[in-house]
C-alpha positions, 0 to 999 in steps of 0.5 A: 472516488477516483479510479486509476485505469492501468493496462498490463500485458501478460502471457498465460501462466505469468505471475505478478506480485503486488506490493501494497506498501504503506505506513512507511512513516519516513522521518520517524526514528523508529521507521525501518528505512533499511528494510524499505530500501531492501524491498524497493531493490527487490521490486526494482529487480523483479520485472513482474512486481507492482506497487500500490502506495497506501498512504502515511508516507511520513510521520509529518510531526514537528515541534508545533504538534502535540505528538512531538517529543524530543529525540523522535527525529533522525538527523536529516529531519532535525535539520529540516524542521526549521528550514524553508518548507520544513518537515513536509518538504523534506518528506517529499524529497525523501519519498522521491529519493526512495521511490523514483527508481521504481516509478514505472512499477507504481500503479497508484498512490494514496495519502493517509491521515498524516498527509491529511493533517498537513493539508488541514494545517498548511493547505498542502497536499503532499501526496499529490506532490509526490505522485505528480513528480513520480508521474503516477496516478493519485487517488487521494485517501482512497479509490479504485485501481482497475487493471486491464490485462491484455495478452501479449499475443493478441491484437484485440483492443478489449481486455482479456481479464479485468482486476479491480482493487478497492483501496483506502488508507483505512481507519481501523487502528486499535482493533485485534487481528480478528476484528480487522479481518472480519471487517474486511470480509464484511466489505466484500458484501459492499464491494465488487472488487477482487482485492480489498486493501486497507492501511493505517492499522500497522497490522499485516493481515491477509486472507483469500476468500473463495467466492462465486461469480454469477453471470446469466450464463453460468456460475463460476468460482471467484477468488477474492483477497482482503488485506491490511497492508502493514507498516515500516514503523516499529513502534519502539526505539532501541536506545543506548545508555545516556541516549536521549529517549522518548515514548513512541506514539504507539506506546502512548496509544496502547498499540499491540507490541510487535516484532520486526518480523511483522514489518512491511506489506503482504505480497499478493501474487496473481498467476494469470491462467493458473487453471490451465483454461483457455482464455476466451477473447470475448469475455473476462473470466475472474476464475482465470486468476489464481491468488497467493498471499505472502506474509 
């Protein structure tokens, strides 16, 4: 697995907000692009907002795919379907339009199962293309994001705190919310990461688990976070009379019906030095970060 190594600076009490954006499914007629644009604008205006992109940037389905139904594309993708490069090229251009204004805030970029379909059919890695043009770290289907936190007032080379994110697009599509969070909690026994993130399920589920960090000298409290990172794909199409209609993929596969309130990712807030402790320059202290999850 790949590791993205990120360096950030902080002063004690700073709060950073990590947006684990994924499953945007650009090009699907039921993708909420307006909400995605709204969230990107919020991130753009927040100096302490950061992004991990969790995969499935586009629906990436055209007329040759068994999942294709008439009426499932917005106009720009209908025009692109038979153009050179087709849907994949249009998806890359669309993603760059949306995410270029916040490229400096993106810690890492992942691909999902929809990108893998394009790789298998056309030998084209569009996740890598997007990440390369944005100038951000590319982790493929999954990997780790290692964030070194350095105090703004310190000239030391070593990090004061290190936070590790275990990120993967995921595979838990049709399970209930309880099963999904249970599976994530089990992963805490398999991973030493502070934060475990999974996409693919289109559910927005997150939980903070109090844990213990054991070292040779002492035992300290250690908060850990697990989350499924939601989606911008509504799973339904609101049609008007005599308008061409189709069944969404979610409808044919029995996904739970959702409302607009579940759209978008959980936001993971990280407040550094939240406990008021003096941070030692000689060690990393997991208890120095306080988490809050915004659903």
